[in-house]
C-alpha positions in Angstrom: 93.5 -6.0 -57.2 95.6 -6.6 -54.2 99.1 -7.7 -55.3 100.5 -8.5 -51.9 99.2 -12.0 -51.6 100.9 -12.9 -54.8 104.1 -11.1 -53.6 104.0 -13.2 -50.4 103.2 -16.5 -52.1 106.0 -16.0 -54.6 108.5 -15.1 -51.9 107.7 -18.2 -49.8 107.8 -20.4 -52.9 111.3 -19.2 -53.8 112.6 -18.9 -50.2 111.3 -22.2 -48.9 110.7 -24.5 -51.9 114.0 -23.9 -53.6 116.1 -24.3 -50.4 119.3 -26.2 -50.9 122.8 -26.0 -49.5 124.3 -25.3 -53.0 121.8 -22.5 -53.6 122.5 -21.0 -50.2 126.2 -20.6 -51.1 125.5 -19.5 -54.6 122.9 -16.9 -53.7 125.0 -15.5 -50.8 127.8 -14.9 -53.3 125.6 -13.4 -56.0 124.0 -11.0 -53.6 127.3 -9.2 -53.2 127.3 -8.1 -56.8 124.6 -5.6 -55.8 126.5 -4.2 -52.9 128.0 -0.7 -52.6 131.4 -2.4 -52.7 130.6 -3.9 -56.1 129.6 -0.4 -57.3 132.8 1.1 -56.1 134.8 -1.7 -57.8 133.1 -1.1 -61.2 133.7 2.7 -60.9 137.4 2.1 -60.2 137.7 -0.5 -63.0 136.0 1.9 -65.5 138.6 4.5 -64.5 141.4 2.1 -64.8 140.1 1.0 -68.2 140.2 4.6 -69.4 143.8 5.0 -68.1 144.8 2.0 -70.2 143.3 3.8 -73.2 145.7 6.7 -72.8 143.3 9.2 -71.4 144.7 11.6 -68.9 144.1 11.3 -65.1 141.7 14.3 -65.3 139.4 12.4 -67.7 139.6 9.3 -65.5 138.6 11.4 -62.5 135.7 13.1 -64.4 134.2 9.8 -65.5 134.7 8.3 -62.0 133.0 11.3 -60.4 130.1 11.1 -63.0 129.6 7.4 -62.3 129.7 8.1 -58.5 127.1 10.9 -59.1 124.8 8.4 -60.9 125.2 6.0 -58.0 124.5 8.8 -55.4 121.2 9.7 -57.2 120.1 6.0 -57.3 121.1 5.3 -53.7 119.5 8.5 -52.5 116.2 7.5 -54.2 116.0 4.0 -52.9 117.0 5.0 -49.4 114.4 7.8 -49.4 111.8 5.3 -50.4 113.0 2.8 -47.7 112.5 5.5 -45.0 109.2 6.6 -46.4 107.6 3.1 -46.9 109.1 1.2 -43.9 107.9 -2.2 -45.3 109.0 -5.0 -42.9 111.3 -7.5 -44.4 109.9 -11.0 -45.1 111.9 -12.7 -42.4 110.5 -10.3 -39.9 106.9 -10.2 -41.2 106.3 -13.7 -42.6 108.9 -15.8 -40.9 110.7 -16.5 -44.1 113.9 -18.3 -43.8 116.8 -15.8 -43.4 119.7 -17.3 -45.3 122.6 -15.0 -44.4 125.5 -15.2 -42.0 125.0 -14.2 -38.3 127.4 -11.3 -38.9 125.2 -9.9 -41.7 122.1 -10.1 -39.6 123.4 -7.3 -37.4 123.5 -4.8 -40.3 120.0 -5.6 -41.6 117.3 -3.1 -40.8 114.1 -5.1 -40.3 111.8 -2.4 -41.7 113.6 -1.5 -45.0 112.4 -4.0 -47.5 111.0 -1.7 -50.2 112.7 -1.2 -52.6 115.7 -3.5 -52.8 118.9 -1.4 -52.8 120.9 -4.4 -54.0 118.6 -4.9 -57.0 118.7 -1.2 -57.8 122.5 -1.2 -57.6 122.8 -4.3 -59.8 120.4 -2.9 -62.5 122.2 0.5 -62.3 125.5 -1.3 -63.0 123.9 -3.3 -65.8 122.6 -0.1 -67.4 125.9 1.8 -67.0 128.0 -1.1 -68.3 125.6 -1.6 -71.3 125.9 2.1 -72.1 129.7 2.4 -71.6 130.8 -1.0 -73.0 129.8 -3.1 -75.9 126.1 -3.5 -76.2 126.5 -7.2 -77.1 127.2 -7.8 -73.4 123.7 -6.6 -72.4 122.3 -10.1 -71.8 125.3 -10.8 -69.5 124.9 -7.6 -67.4 121.1 -7.8 -67.1 121.3 -11.6 -66.4 123.7 -11.0 -63.5 121.5 -8.2 -62.2 118.4 -10.5 -62.4 120.3 -13.2 -60.4 121.2 -10.6 -57.8 117.5 -9.6 -57.5 116.5 -13.3 -57.2 119.1 -13.8 -54.6 117.5 -11.2 -52.4 114.2 -13.1 -52.5 115.8 -16.5 -52.0 117.8 -15.2 -49.0 114.5 -13.9 -47.3 115.5 -10.3 -47.4 113.0 -8.9 -49.9 109.7 -9.6 -51.5 109.6 -10.0 -55.3 107.8 -6.6 -55.6 110.7 -5.0 -53.7 113.3 -6.3 -56.2 111.1 -5.4 -59.2 110.8 -1.8 -57.8 114.5 -1.7 -57.1 115.2 -3.0 -60.7 113.0 -0.4 -62.2 114.6 2.4 -60.2 118.1 1.0 -60.8 117.6 0.8 -64.6 115.4 3.9 -65.1 117.3 6.6 -63.2 120.7 5.9 -64.8 119.1 5.7 -68.2 117.5 9.2 -67.6 120.8 10.6 -66.2 122.8 9.2 -69.2 120.6 11.3 -71.5 121.3 14.6 -69.7 123.2 16.9 -72.0 125.8 17.7 -69.5 126.5 14.1 -68.3 126.5 12.2 -71.6 129.5 13.9 -73.2 131.6 13.5 -70.1 131.0 9.7 -70.1 131.6 9.4 -73.8 135.2 9.9 -73.1 135.2 6.4 -71.6 135.7 5.2 -75.2 132.5 3.2 -75.7 132.8 0.1 -78.0 129.3 -0.4 -79.4 
């Protein structure tokens, strides 16, 4: 069964039928939660959180480096897939409405739709925050990650299949990495509250 007609139809339904000025502003804001800048902020905040718990700077540096390593693996995986697949973005292939600022258009590669890096980053952060903080916040982290993924479709930057692949990559790779015997103990010093 060919899934691409469903992928296109769902994209156009979200991108065109849901269009509203309020959603334009909201989705543009939400999409930044999946950016590399958001990842850097979370890494720094986790380090600062450890410092407040009276851990030494060495422990803070180790945890920050481990989190950066996880991000590096995830970003390397989705960028490698982008260069291998070279799927045209919906605004280039289907004429979907591109709902980003003119400045952002300059930085968008037209043939790098699959998988969504923002969705991968958002789900990576959700997985890490769930593992390192209280598990009771899981619905919040994954809910925000899902909204980031939806924003990418709404903005005309990715197909639904792109964000699903990004979400699977972003949640799966960190989960595997967090179970490595050499990484898990180093992140445990973050003082989890489960």
